[in-house]
FIVO-589155 format. One record per residue (C-alpha): residue number from 1; chain; x, y, z. Coordinates in steps of 0.02 Angstrom, whole numbers, m for minus. Example, Ala and Ser with C-alpha at 12.3 -4.5 7.8 and 13.67 -1.06 7.14 Angstrom:
REM residues 2
<atom><i>1</i><ch>A</ch><px>615</px><py>m225</py><pz>390</pz></atom>
<atom><i>2</i><ch>A</ch><px>684</px><py>m53</py><pz>357</pz></atom>
***
This chain:
REM residues 293
<atom><i>1</i><ch>A</ch><px>3849</px><py>4101</py><pz>4569</pz></atom>
<atom><i>2</i><ch>A</ch><px>3985</px><py>4051</py><pz>4445</pz></atom>
<atom><i>3</i><ch>A</ch><px>3876</px><py>3924</py><pz>4351</pz></atom>
<atom><i>4</i><ch>A</ch><px>3753</px><py>4066</py><pz>4314</pz></atom>
<atom><i>5</i><ch>A</ch><px>3885</px><py>4186</py><pz>4246</pz></atom>
<atom><i>6</i><ch>A</ch><px>3983</px><py>4127</py><pz>4094</pz></atom>
<atom><i>7</i><ch>A</ch><px>4167</px><py>4171</py><pz>4080</pz></atom>
<atom><i>8</i><ch>A</ch><px>4178</px><py>4231</py><pz>4261</pz></atom>
<atom><i>9</i><ch>A</ch><px>4352</px><py>4281</py><pz>4321</pz></atom>
<atom><i>10</i><ch>A</ch><px>4396</px><py>4330</py><pz>4499</pz></atom>
<atom><i>11</i><ch>A</ch><px>4541</px><py>4443</py><pz>4551</pz></atom>
<atom><i>12</i><ch>A</ch><px>4633</px><py>4405</py><pz>4714</pz></atom>
<atom><i>13</i><ch>A</ch><px>4748</px><py>4517</py><pz>4816</pz></atom>
<atom><i>14</i><ch>A</ch><px>4793</px><py>4400</py><pz>4958</pz></atom>
<atom><i>15</i><ch>A</ch><px>4778</px><py>4225</py><pz>5027</pz></atom>
<atom><i>16</i><ch>A</ch><px>4608</px><py>4264</py><pz>5097</pz></atom>
<atom><i>17</i><ch>A</ch><px>4595</px><py>4124</py><pz>5226</pz></atom>
<atom><i>18</i><ch>A</ch><px>4764</px><py>4166</py><pz>5304</pz></atom>
<atom><i>19</i><ch>A</ch><px>4728</px><py>4353</py><pz>5309</pz></atom>
<atom><i>20</i><ch>A</ch><px>4555</px><py>4332</py><pz>5386</pz></atom>
<atom><i>21</i><ch>A</ch><px>4630</px><py>4221</py><pz>5519</pz></atom>
<atom><i>22</i><ch>A</ch><px>4746</px><py>4364</py><pz>5568</pz></atom>
<atom><i>23</i><ch>A</ch><px>4617</px><py>4505</py><pz>5574</pz></atom>
<atom><i>24</i><ch>A</ch><px>4461</px><py>4421</py><pz>5646</pz></atom>
<atom><i>25</i><ch>A</ch><px>4419</px><py>4338</py><pz>5811</pz></atom>
<atom><i>26</i><ch>A</ch><px>4285</px><py>4230</py><pz>5890</pz></atom>
<atom><i>27</i><ch>A</ch><px>4117</px><py>4207</py><pz>5807</pz></atom>
<atom><i>28</i><ch>A</ch><px>4158</px><py>4335</py><pz>5672</pz></atom>
<atom><i>29</i><ch>A</ch><px>4310</px><py>4232</py><pz>5623</pz></atom>
<atom><i>30</i><ch>A</ch><px>4209</px><py>4072</py><pz>5612</pz></atom>
<atom><i>31</i><ch>A</ch><px>4075</px><py>4154</py><pz>5504</pz></atom>
<atom><i>32</i><ch>A</ch><px>4196</px><py>4242</py><pz>5386</pz></atom>
<atom><i>33</i><ch>A</ch><px>4304</px><py>4087</py><pz>5365</pz></atom>
<atom><i>34</i><ch>A</ch><px>4149</px><py>3986</py><pz>5319</pz></atom>
<atom><i>35</i><ch>A</ch><px>4094</px><py>4118</py><pz>5193</pz></atom>
<atom><i>36</i><ch>A</ch><px>4267</px><py>4133</py><pz>5117</pz></atom>
<atom><i>37</i><ch>A</ch><px>4305</px><py>3948</py><pz>5128</pz></atom>
<atom><i>38</i><ch>A</ch><px>4176</px><py>3810</py><pz>5095</pz></atom>
<atom><i>39</i><ch>A</ch><px>4036</px><py>3925</py><pz>5036</pz></atom>
<atom><i>40</i><ch>A</ch><px>4142</px><py>4025</py><pz>4914</pz></atom>
<atom><i>41</i><ch>A</ch><px>4228</px><py>3869</py><pz>4847</pz></atom>
<atom><i>42</i><ch>A</ch><px>4057</px><py>3792</py><pz>4812</pz></atom>
<atom><i>43</i><ch>A</ch><px>3977</px><py>3951</py><pz>4741</pz></atom>
<atom><i>44</i><ch>A</ch><px>4123</px><py>3985</py><pz>4624</pz></atom>
<atom><i>45</i><ch>A</ch><px>4151</px><py>3804</py><pz>4574</pz></atom>
<atom><i>46</i><ch>A</ch><px>4123</px><py>3844</py><pz>4390</pz></atom>
<atom><i>47</i><ch>A</ch><px>4246</px><py>3989</py><pz>4376</pz></atom>
<atom><i>48</i><ch>A</ch><px>4320</px><py>4019</py><pz>4205</pz></atom>
<atom><i>49</i><ch>A</ch><px>4480</px><py>4087</py><pz>4279</pz></atom>
<atom><i>50</i><ch>A</ch><px>4574</px><py>4159</py><pz>4427</pz></atom>
<atom><i>51</i><ch>A</ch><px>4687</px><py>4311</py><pz>4425</pz></atom>
<atom><i>52</i><ch>A</ch><px>4811</px><py>4348</py><pz>4565</pz></atom>
<atom><i>53</i><ch>A</ch><px>4916</px><py>4502</py><pz>4597</pz></atom>
<atom><i>54</i><ch>A</ch><px>5067</px><py>4387</py><pz>4617</pz></atom>
<atom><i>55</i><ch>A</ch><px>5116</px><py>4218</py><pz>4546</pz></atom>
<atom><i>56</i><ch>A</ch><px>5110</px><py>4149</py><pz>4723</pz></atom>
<atom><i>57</i><ch>A</ch><px>4929</px><py>4203</py><pz>4748</pz></atom>
<atom><i>58</i><ch>A</ch><px>4878</px><py>4142</py><pz>4574</pz></atom>
<atom><i>59</i><ch>A</ch><px>4944</px><py>3968</py><pz>4615</pz></atom>
<atom><i>60</i><ch>A</ch><px>4855</px><py>3971</py><pz>4784</pz></atom>
<atom><i>61</i><ch>A</ch><px>4688</px><py>4017</py><pz>4704</pz></atom>
<atom><i>62</i><ch>A</ch><px>4712</px><py>3886</py><pz>4568</pz></atom>
<atom><i>63</i><ch>A</ch><px>4722</px><py>3754</py><pz>4704</pz></atom>
<atom><i>64</i><ch>A</ch><px>4563</px><py>3822</py><pz>4785</pz></atom>
<atom><i>65</i><ch>A</ch><px>4470</px><py>3823</py><pz>4618</pz></atom>
<atom><i>66</i><ch>A</ch><px>4544</px><py>3678</py><pz>4520</pz></atom>
<atom><i>67</i><ch>A</ch><px>4409</px><py>3685</py><pz>4385</pz></atom>
<atom><i>68</i><ch>A</ch><px>4464</px><py>3859</py><pz>4330</pz></atom>
<atom><i>69</i><ch>A</ch><px>4544</px><py>3833</py><pz>4160</pz></atom>
<atom><i>70</i><ch>A</ch><px>4636</px><py>4001</py><pz>4155</pz></atom>
<atom><i>71</i><ch>A</ch><px>4758</px><py>4066</py><pz>4287</pz></atom>
<atom><i>72</i><ch>A</ch><px>4840</px><py>4236</py><pz>4259</pz></atom>
<atom><i>73</i><ch>A</ch><px>4944</px><py>4362</py><pz>4357</pz></atom>
<atom><i>74</i><ch>A</ch><px>4899</px><py>4546</py><pz>4364</pz></atom>
<atom><i>75</i><ch>A</ch><px>5013</px><py>4649</py><pz>4477</pz></atom>
<atom><i>76</i><ch>A</ch><px>4945</px><py>4808</py><pz>4554</pz></atom>
<atom><i>77</i><ch>A</ch><px>4975</px><py>4968</py><pz>4457</pz></atom>
<atom><i>78</i><ch>A</ch><px>4946</px><py>5154</py><pz>4475</pz></atom>
<atom><i>79</i><ch>A</ch><px>4932</px><py>5308</py><pz>4366</pz></atom>
<atom><i>80</i><ch>A</ch><px>5112</px><py>5365</py><pz>4388</pz></atom>
<atom><i>81</i><ch>A</ch><px>5080</px><py>5542</py><pz>4326</pz></atom>
<atom><i>82</i><ch>A</ch><px>4955</px><py>5572</py><pz>4466</pz></atom>
<atom><i>83</i><ch>A</ch><px>5091</px><py>5548</py><pz>4597</pz></atom>
<atom><i>84</i><ch>A</ch><px>5198</px><py>5700</py><pz>4639</pz></atom>
<atom><i>85</i><ch>A</ch><px>5385</px><py>5675</py><pz>4631</pz></atom>
<atom><i>86</i><ch>A</ch><px>5467</px><py>5706</py><pz>4800</pz></atom>
<atom><i>87</i><ch>A</ch><px>5593</px><py>5846</py><pz>4815</pz></atom>
<atom><i>88</i><ch>A</ch><px>5775</px><py>5793</py><pz>4820</pz></atom>
<atom><i>89</i><ch>A</ch><px>5835</px><py>5763</py><pz>4999</pz></atom>
<atom><i>90</i><ch>A</ch><px>5979</px><py>5859</py><pz>5076</pz></atom>
<atom><i>91</i><ch>A</ch><px>6145</px><py>5799</py><pz>5006</pz></atom>
<atom><i>92</i><ch>A</ch><px>6275</px><py>5718</py><pz>5120</pz></atom>
<atom><i>93</i><ch>A</ch><px>6162</px><py>5721</py><pz>5273</pz></atom>
<atom><i>94</i><ch>A</ch><px>6240</px><py>5626</py><pz>5421</pz></atom>
<atom><i>95</i><ch>A</ch><px>6074</px><py>5542</py><pz>5458</pz></atom>
<atom><i>96</i><ch>A</ch><px>5981</px><py>5421</py><pz>5344</pz></atom>
<atom><i>97</i><ch>A</ch><px>5797</px><py>5466</py><pz>5338</pz></atom>
<atom><i>98</i><ch>A</ch><px>5678</px><py>5323</py><pz>5296</pz></atom>
<atom><i>99</i><ch>A</ch><px>5489</px><py>5326</py><pz>5282</pz></atom>
<atom><i>100</i><ch>A</ch><px>5369</px><py>5185</py><pz>5323</pz></atom>
<atom><i>101</i><ch>A</ch><px>5185</px><py>5208</py><pz>5278</pz></atom>
<atom><i>102</i><ch>A</ch><px>5031</px><py>5107</py><pz>5322</pz></atom>
<atom><i>103</i><ch>A</ch><px>4850</px><py>5156</py><pz>5351</pz></atom>
<atom><i>104</i><ch>A</ch><px>4861</px><py>5045</py><pz>5506</pz></atom>
<atom><i>105</i><ch>A</ch><px>5020</px><py>4953</py><pz>5553</pz></atom>
<atom><i>106</i><ch>A</ch><px>4942</px><py>4781</py><pz>5562</pz></atom>
<atom><i>107</i><ch>A</ch><px>5048</px><py>4630</py><pz>5610</pz></atom>
<atom><i>108</i><ch>A</ch><px>5099</px><py>4591</py><pz>5430</pz></atom>
<atom><i>109</i><ch>A</ch><px>5177</px><py>4763</py><pz>5412</pz></atom>
<atom><i>110</i><ch>A</ch><px>5311</px><py>4705</py><pz>5533</pz></atom>
<atom><i>111</i><ch>A</ch><px>5331</px><py>4869</py><pz>5626</pz></atom>
<atom><i>112</i><ch>A</ch><px>5377</px><py>4771</py><pz>5782</pz></atom>
<atom><i>113</i><ch>A</ch><px>5525</px><py>4694</py><pz>5689</pz></atom>
<atom><i>114</i><ch>A</ch><px>5586</px><py>4864</py><pz>5632</pz></atom>
<atom><i>115</i><ch>A</ch><px>5570</px><py>4938</py><pz>5807</pz></atom>
<atom><i>116</i><ch>A</ch><px>5661</px><py>4790</py><pz>5885</pz></atom>
<atom><i>117</i><ch>A</ch><px>5804</px><py>4815</py><pz>5761</pz></atom>
<atom><i>118</i><ch>A</ch><px>5814</px><py>5002</py><pz>5795</pz></atom>
<atom><i>119</i><ch>A</ch><px>5816</px><py>4969</py><pz>5982</pz></atom>
<atom><i>120</i><ch>A</ch><px>5982</px><py>4878</py><pz>5959</pz></atom>
<atom><i>121</i><ch>A</ch><px>6068</px><py>5035</py><pz>5890</pz></atom>
<atom><i>122</i><ch>A</ch><px>6186</px><py>5103</py><pz>6021</pz></atom>
<atom><i>123</i><ch>A</ch><px>6151</px><py>5276</py><pz>6091</pz></atom>
<atom><i>124</i><ch>A</ch><px>6264</px><py>5415</py><pz>6026</pz></atom>
<atom><i>125</i><ch>A</ch><px>6294</px><py>5595</py><pz>6076</pz></atom>
<atom><i>126</i><ch>A</ch><px>6287</px><py>5658</py><pz>5897</pz></atom>
<atom><i>127</i><ch>A</ch><px>6150</px><py>5649</py><pz>5766</pz></atom>
<atom><i>128</i><ch>A</ch><px>6063</px><py>5480</py><pz>5757</pz></atom>
<atom><i>129</i><ch>A</ch><px>6121</px><py>5367</py><pz>5615</pz></atom>
<atom><i>130</i><ch>A</ch><px>5941</px><py>5342</py><pz>5557</pz></atom>
<atom><i>131</i><ch>A</ch><px>5771</px><py>5420</py><pz>5577</pz></atom>
<atom><i>132</i><ch>A</ch><px>5620</px><py>5316</py><pz>5526</pz></atom>
<atom><i>133</i><ch>A</ch><px>5465</px><py>5419</py><pz>5491</pz></atom>
<atom><i>134</i><ch>A</ch><px>5306</px><py>5323</py><pz>5531</pz></atom>
<atom><i>135</i><ch>A</ch><px>5150</px><py>5380</py><pz>5439</pz></atom>
<atom><i>136</i><ch>A</ch><px>4989</px><py>5296</py><pz>5491</pz></atom>
<atom><i>137</i><ch>A</ch><px>4904</px><py>5224</py><pz>5644</pz></atom>
<atom><i>138</i><ch>A</ch><px>5008</px><py>5120</py><pz>5763</pz></atom>
<atom><i>139</i><ch>A</ch><px>4939</px><py>4965</py><pz>5846</pz></atom>
<atom><i>140</i><ch>A</ch><px>4932</px><py>4976</py><pz>6037</pz></atom>
<atom><i>141</i><ch>A</ch><px>5064</px><py>4839</py><pz>6055</pz></atom>
<atom><i>142</i><ch>A</ch><px>5193</px><py>4944</py><pz>5961</pz></atom>
<atom><i>143</i><ch>A</ch><px>5163</px><py>5114</py><pz>6040</pz></atom>
<atom><i>144</i><ch>A</ch><px>5272</px><py>5101</py><pz>6196</pz></atom>
<atom><i>145</i><ch>A</ch><px>5431</px><py>5051</py><pz>6104</pz></atom>
<atom><i>146</i><ch>A</ch><px>5396</px><py>5174</py><pz>5963</pz></atom>
<atom><i>147</i><ch>A</ch><px>5385</px><py>5317</py><pz>6089</pz></atom>
<atom><i>148</i><ch>A</ch><px>5545</px><py>5259</py><pz>6175</pz></atom>
<atom><i>149</i><ch>A</ch><px>5636</px><py>5263</py><pz>6009</pz></atom>
<atom><i>150</i><ch>A</ch><px>5557</px><py>5430</py><pz>5968</pz></atom>
<atom><i>151</i><ch>A</ch><px>5633</px><py>5500</py><pz>6128</pz></atom>
<atom><i>152</i><ch>A</ch><px>5803</px><py>5439</py><pz>6065</pz></atom>
<atom><i>153</i><ch>A</ch><px>5776</px><py>5525</py><pz>5897</pz></atom>
<atom><i>154</i><ch>A</ch><px>5771</px><py>5363</py><pz>5798</pz></atom>
<atom><i>155</i><ch>A</ch><px>5586</px><py>5372</py><pz>5756</pz></atom>
<atom><i>156</i><ch>A</ch><px>5465</px><py>5511</py><pz>5712</pz></atom>
<atom><i>157</i><ch>A</ch><px>5283</px><py>5467</py><pz>5738</pz></atom>
<atom><i>158</i><ch>A</ch><px>5178</px><py>5570</py><pz>5618</pz></atom>
<atom><i>159</i><ch>A</ch><px>5011</px><py>5480</py><pz>5630</pz></atom>
<atom><i>160</i><ch>A</ch><px>4888</px><py>5503</py><pz>5488</pz></atom>
<atom><i>161</i><ch>A</ch><px>4940</px><py>5643</py><pz>5368</pz></atom>
<atom><i>162</i><ch>A</ch><px>4860</px><py>5734</py><pz>5223</pz></atom>
<atom><i>163</i><ch>A</ch><px>4937</px><py>5719</py><pz>5050</pz></atom>
<atom><i>164</i><ch>A</ch><px>5041</px><py>5878</py><pz>5061</pz></atom>
<atom><i>165</i><ch>A</ch><px>5115</px><py>5827</py><pz>5228</pz></atom>
<atom><i>166</i><ch>A</ch><px>5157</px><py>5654</py><pz>5159</pz></atom>
<atom><i>167</i><ch>A</ch><px>5247</px><py>5739</py><pz>5014</pz></atom>
<atom><i>168</i><ch>A</ch><px>5351</px><py>5840</py><pz>5138</pz></atom>
<atom><i>169</i><ch>A</ch><px>5404</px><py>5684</py><pz>5233</pz></atom>
<atom><i>170</i><ch>A</ch><px>5444</px><py>5593</py><pz>5070</pz></atom>
<atom><i>171</i><ch>A</ch><px>5552</px><py>5741</py><pz>5020</pz></atom>
<atom><i>172</i><ch>A</ch><px>5655</px><py>5722</py><pz>5179</pz></atom>
<atom><i>173</i><ch>A</ch><px>5682</px><py>5536</py><pz>5152</pz></atom>
<atom><i>174</i><ch>A</ch><px>5816</px><py>5444</py><pz>5055</pz></atom>
<atom><i>175</i><ch>A</ch><px>5730</px><py>5275</py><pz>5061</pz></atom>
<atom><i>176</i><ch>A</ch><px>5558</px><py>5199</py><pz>5091</pz></atom>
<atom><i>177</i><ch>A</ch><px>5517</px><py>5041</py><pz>5187</pz></atom>
<atom><i>178</i><ch>A</ch><px>5391</px><py>4912</py><pz>5125</pz></atom>
<atom><i>179</i><ch>A</ch><px>5298</px><py>4780</py><pz>5225</pz></atom>
<atom><i>180</i><ch>A</ch><px>5416</px><py>4678</py><pz>5332</pz></atom>
<atom><i>181</i><ch>A</ch><px>5312</px><py>4529</py><pz>5392</pz></atom>
<atom><i>182</i><ch>A</ch><px>5207</px><py>4461</py><pz>5249</pz></atom>
<atom><i>183</i><ch>A</ch><px>5263</px><py>4288</py><pz>5305</pz></atom>
<atom><i>184</i><ch>A</ch><px>5131</px><py>4309</py><pz>5442</pz></atom>
<atom><i>185</i><ch>A</ch><px>5003</px><py>4294</py><pz>5301</pz></atom>
<atom><i>186</i><ch>A</ch><px>5100</px><py>4149</py><pz>5226</pz></atom>
<atom><i>187</i><ch>A</ch><px>5159</px><py>4261</py><pz>5084</pz></atom>
<atom><i>188</i><ch>A</ch><px>5331</px><py>4280</py><pz>5006</pz></atom>
<atom><i>189</i><ch>A</ch><px>5277</px><py>4392</py><pz>4861</pz></atom>
<atom><i>190</i><ch>A</ch><px>5172</px><py>4549</py><pz>4847</pz></atom>
<atom><i>191</i><ch>A</ch><px>5137</px><py>4694</py><pz>4731</pz></atom>
<atom><i>192</i><ch>A</ch><px>5074</px><py>4826</py><pz>4852</pz></atom>
<atom><i>193</i><ch>A</ch><px>5010</px><py>4997</py><pz>4802</pz></atom>
<atom><i>194</i><ch>A</ch><px>5123</px><py>5071</py><pz>4936</pz></atom>
<atom><i>195</i><ch>A</ch><px>5280</px><py>5014</py><pz>4845</pz></atom>
<atom><i>196</i><ch>A</ch><px>5214</px><py>5084</py><pz>4681</pz></atom>
<atom><i>197</i><ch>A</ch><px>5180</px><py>5253</py><pz>4760</pz></atom>
<atom><i>198</i><ch>A</ch><px>5353</px><py>5255</py><pz>4840</pz></atom>
<atom><i>199</i><ch>A</ch><px>5436</px><py>5221</py><pz>4672</pz></atom>
<atom><i>200</i><ch>A</ch><px>5327</px><py>5346</py><pz>4578</pz></atom>
<atom><i>201</i><ch>A</ch><px>5379</px><py>5475</py><pz>4707</pz></atom>
<atom><i>202</i><ch>A</ch><px>5560</px><py>5437</py><pz>4668</pz></atom>
<atom><i>203</i><ch>A</ch><px>5603</px><py>5339</py><pz>4825</pz></atom>
<atom><i>204</i><ch>A</ch><px>5703</px><py>5176</py><pz>4817</pz></atom>
<atom><i>205</i><ch>A</ch><px>5623</px><py>5039</py><pz>4921</pz></atom>
<atom><i>206</i><ch>A</ch><px>5694</px><py>4923</py><pz>5054</pz></atom>
<atom><i>207</i><ch>A</ch><px>5589</px><py>4769</py><pz>5087</pz></atom>
<atom><i>208</i><ch>A</ch><px>5588</px><py>4590</py><pz>5149</pz></atom>
<atom><i>209</i><ch>A</ch><px>5474</px><py>4518</py><pz>5013</pz></atom>
<atom><i>210</i><ch>A</ch><px>5486</px><py>4490</py><pz>4827</pz></atom>
<atom><i>211</i><ch>A</ch><px>5388</px><py>4615</py><pz>4722</pz></atom>
<atom><i>212</i><ch>A</ch><px>5300</px><py>4515</py><pz>4587</pz></atom>
<atom><i>213</i><ch>A</ch><px>5282</px><py>4664</py><pz>4471</pz></atom>
<atom><i>214</i><ch>A</ch><px>5465</px><py>4713</py><pz>4465</pz></atom>
<atom><i>215</i><ch>A</ch><px>5599</px><py>4622</py><pz>4366</pz></atom>
<atom><i>216</i><ch>A</ch><px>5729</px><py>4523</py><pz>4461</pz></atom>
<atom><i>217</i><ch>A</ch><px>5878</px><py>4634</py><pz>4499</pz></atom>
<atom><i>218</i><ch>A</ch><px>5781</px><py>4797</py><pz>4484</pz></atom>
<atom><i>219</i><ch>A</ch><px>5909</px><py>4920</py><pz>4556</pz></atom>
<atom><i>220</i><ch>A</ch><px>5790</px><py>5027</py><pz>4660</pz></atom>
<atom><i>221</i><ch>A</ch><px>5705</px><py>4886</py><pz>4755</pz></atom>
<atom><i>222</i><ch>A</ch><px>5799</px><py>4779</py><pz>4881</pz></atom>
<atom><i>223</i><ch>A</ch><px>5727</px><py>4620</py><pz>4956</pz></atom>
<atom><i>224</i><ch>A</ch><px>5819</px><py>4576</py><pz>5116</pz></atom>
<atom><i>225</i><ch>A</ch><px>5796</px><py>4389</py><pz>5143</pz></atom>
<atom><i>226</i><ch>A</ch><px>5862</px><py>4402</py><pz>5321</pz></atom>
<atom><i>227</i><ch>A</ch><px>5738</px><py>4529</py><pz>5390</pz></atom>
<atom><i>228</i><ch>A</ch><px>5755</px><py>4714</py><pz>5426</pz></atom>
<atom><i>229</i><ch>A</ch><px>5931</px><py>4773</py><pz>5461</pz></atom>
<atom><i>230</i><ch>A</ch><px>5983</px><py>4955</py><pz>5467</pz></atom>
<atom><i>231</i><ch>A</ch><px>6161</px><py>4923</py><pz>5405</pz></atom>
<atom><i>232</i><ch>A</ch><px>6100</px><py>4827</py><pz>5252</pz></atom>
<atom><i>233</i><ch>A</ch><px>5976</px><py>4965</py><pz>5212</pz></atom>
<atom><i>234</i><ch>A</ch><px>6119</px><py>5092</py><pz>5215</pz></atom>
<atom><i>235</i><ch>A</ch><px>6225</px><py>4978</py><pz>5105</pz></atom>
<atom><i>236</i><ch>A</ch><px>6081</px><py>4967</py><pz>4981</pz></atom>
<atom><i>237</i><ch>A</ch><px>6080</px><py>5157</py><pz>4967</pz></atom>
<atom><i>238</i><ch>A</ch><px>6268</px><py>5171</py><pz>4956</pz></atom>
<atom><i>239</i><ch>A</ch><px>6278</px><py>5049</py><pz>4810</pz></atom>
<atom><i>240</i><ch>A</ch><px>6163</px><py>5155</py><pz>4700</pz></atom>
<atom><i>241</i><ch>A</ch><px>6266</px><py>5264</py><pz>4583</pz></atom>
<atom><i>242</i><ch>A</ch><px>6114</px><py>5372</py><pz>4545</pz></atom>
<atom><i>243</i><ch>A</ch><px>5959</px><py>5380</py><pz>4654</pz></atom>
<atom><i>244</i><ch>A</ch><px>5890</px><py>5544</py><pz>4589</pz></atom>
<atom><i>245</i><ch>A</ch><px>5702</px><py>5554</py><pz>4606</pz></atom>
<atom><i>246</i><ch>A</ch><px>5665</px><py>5556</py><pz>4420</pz></atom>
<atom><i>247</i><ch>A</ch><px>5790</px><py>5416</py><pz>4387</pz></atom>
<atom><i>248</i><ch>A</ch><px>5698</px><py>5303</py><pz>4509</pz></atom>
<atom><i>249</i><ch>A</ch><px>5526</px><py>5353</py><pz>4446</pz></atom>
<atom><i>250</i><ch>A</ch><px>5562</px><py>5328</py><pz>4261</pz></atom>
<atom><i>251</i><ch>A</ch><px>5652</px><py>5163</py><pz>4289</pz></atom>
<atom><i>252</i><ch>A</ch><px>5499</px><py>5099</py><pz>4382</pz></atom>
<atom><i>253</i><ch>A</ch><px>5367</px><py>5169</py><pz>4263</pz></atom>
<atom><i>254</i><ch>A</ch><px>5356</px><py>5021</py><pz>4141</pz></atom>
<atom><i>255</i><ch>A</ch><px>5329</px><py>4902</py><pz>4287</pz></atom>
<atom><i>256</i><ch>A</ch><px>5206</px><py>5001</py><pz>4394</pz></atom>
<atom><i>257</i><ch>A</ch><px>5101</px><py>5099</py><pz>4268</pz></atom>
<atom><i>258</i><ch>A</ch><px>4921</px><py>5037</py><pz>4268</pz></atom>
<atom><i>259</i><ch>A</ch><px>4892</px><py>5052</py><pz>4081</pz></atom>
<atom><i>260</i><ch>A</ch><px>5049</px><py>4954</py><pz>4037</pz></atom>
<atom><i>261</i><ch>A</ch><px>5002</px><py>4817</py><pz>4161</pz></atom>
<atom><i>262</i><ch>A</ch><px>4824</px><py>4805</py><pz>4094</pz></atom>
<atom><i>263</i><ch>A</ch><px>4890</px><py>4785</py><pz>3916</pz></atom>
<atom><i>264</i><ch>A</ch><px>5002</px><py>4646</py><pz>3978</pz></atom>
<atom><i>265</i><ch>A</ch><px>4854</px><py>4560</py><pz>4061</pz></atom>
<atom><i>266</i><ch>A</ch><px>4749</px><py>4569</py><pz>3902</pz></atom>
<atom><i>267</i><ch>A</ch><px>4889</px><py>4488</py><pz>3803</pz></atom>
<atom><i>268</i><ch>A</ch><px>4914</px><py>4357</py><pz>3939</pz></atom>
<atom><i>269</i><ch>A</ch><px>4728</px><py>4313</py><pz>3944</pz></atom>
<atom><i>270</i><ch>A</ch><px>4722</px><py>4300</py><pz>3755</pz></atom>
<atom><i>271</i><ch>A</ch><px>4864</px><py>4174</py><pz>3755</pz></atom>
<atom><i>272</i><ch>A</ch><px>4795</px><py>4075</py><pz>3903</pz></atom>
<atom><i>273</i><ch>A</ch><px>4618</px><py>4072</py><pz>3832</pz></atom>
<atom><i>274</i><ch>A</ch><px>4683</px><py>4004</py><pz>3667</pz></atom>
<atom><i>275</i><ch>A</ch><px>4779</px><py>3864</py><pz>3752</pz></atom>
<atom><i>276</i><ch>A</ch><px>4635</px><py>3822</py><pz>3871</pz></atom>
<atom><i>277</i><ch>A</ch><px>4498</px><py>3814</py><pz>3738</pz></atom>
<atom><i>278</i><ch>A</ch><px>4547</px><py>3644</py><pz>3661</pz></atom>
<atom><i>279</i><ch>A</ch><px>4554</px><py>3564</py><pz>3834</pz></atom>
<atom><i>280</i><ch>A</ch><px>4382</px><py>3633</py><pz>3876</pz></atom>
<atom><i>281</i><ch>A</ch><px>4309</px><py>3568</py><pz>3712</pz></atom>
<atom><i>282</i><ch>A</ch><px>4382</px><py>3396</py><pz>3747</pz></atom>
<atom><i>283</i><ch>A</ch><px>4310</px><py>3400</py><pz>3923</pz></atom>
<atom><i>284</i><ch>A</ch><px>4137</px><py>3448</py><pz>3857</pz></atom>
<atom><i>285</i><ch>A</ch><px>4142</px><py>3310</py><pz>3726</pz></atom>
<atom><i>286</i><ch>A</ch><px>4194</px><py>3183</py><pz>3857</pz></atom>
<atom><i>287</i><ch>A</ch><px>4050</px><py>3238</py><pz>3969</pz></atom>
<atom><i>288</i><ch>A</ch><px>3927</px><py>3219</py><pz>3826</pz></atom>
<atom><i>289</i><ch>A</ch><px>3990</px><py>3044</py><pz>3786</pz></atom>
<atom><i>290</i><ch>A</ch><px>3975</px><py>2993</py><pz>3967</pz></atom>
<atom><i>291</i><ch>A</ch><px>3798</px><py>3063</py><pz>3971</pz></atom>
<atom><i>292</i><ch>A</ch><px>3745</px><py>2966</py><pz>3817</pz></atom>
<atom><i>293</i><ch>A</ch><px>3822</px><py>2801</py><pz>3870</pz></atom>
***
């Protein structure tokens, strides 16, 4: 395909081989891995460039398609103004309310890790120290423990919600939880739409992966290198002098707004194209000389 389409660029959101290995089985896995692996590598052998949503993915795709002369990074973005700001949560509440959203809580979301951590919290007679609101479909393997923790008041299982109901849960919550097990897809970085929607809603984010679209040290995003831990999540909140909804949203806007990110990509491609062009001309000239010799 690529030799027939000049200046073809592909955009990549994951390490495809690793993700397909997680979500497929049997004959379907074998077929999809062949299509995504040897066949795609051959068909796209003449790619002009690869674009990844993180630096990590861009490097991965550059190794898969070594002839691509341009490699750029294009983090996910959203239209911030289309996201409703959550209402401010109750002040000085004894319980920390956190929200964790996924269409389906697949293995790389790490819900099992969160539930295992919550299960270690000692039972109390008073209000629970934390309530994690789960929005989305649970995998069968997580349901039993999730319901046990729900009976203890540590988890609320909401299932799939409409937009207004999601807004209500966000308005109860002081913090949002991002994916907790991207290492299962051999990823250390991401730029998920979920995190962007959390931030646009005014919620600070607790995570266990680097967000490639946010600057290092961004105050409303915490990457816990040691895995989910309730106490560290509470410390993250406590260290914020101002976590008002609009403060979080406007601080994040330059890094998550789709238009700003697209402008950055255009500038990046212009620079990379300029630097790649002389190398390509030299390569073409060398090929012509070899052909005439």
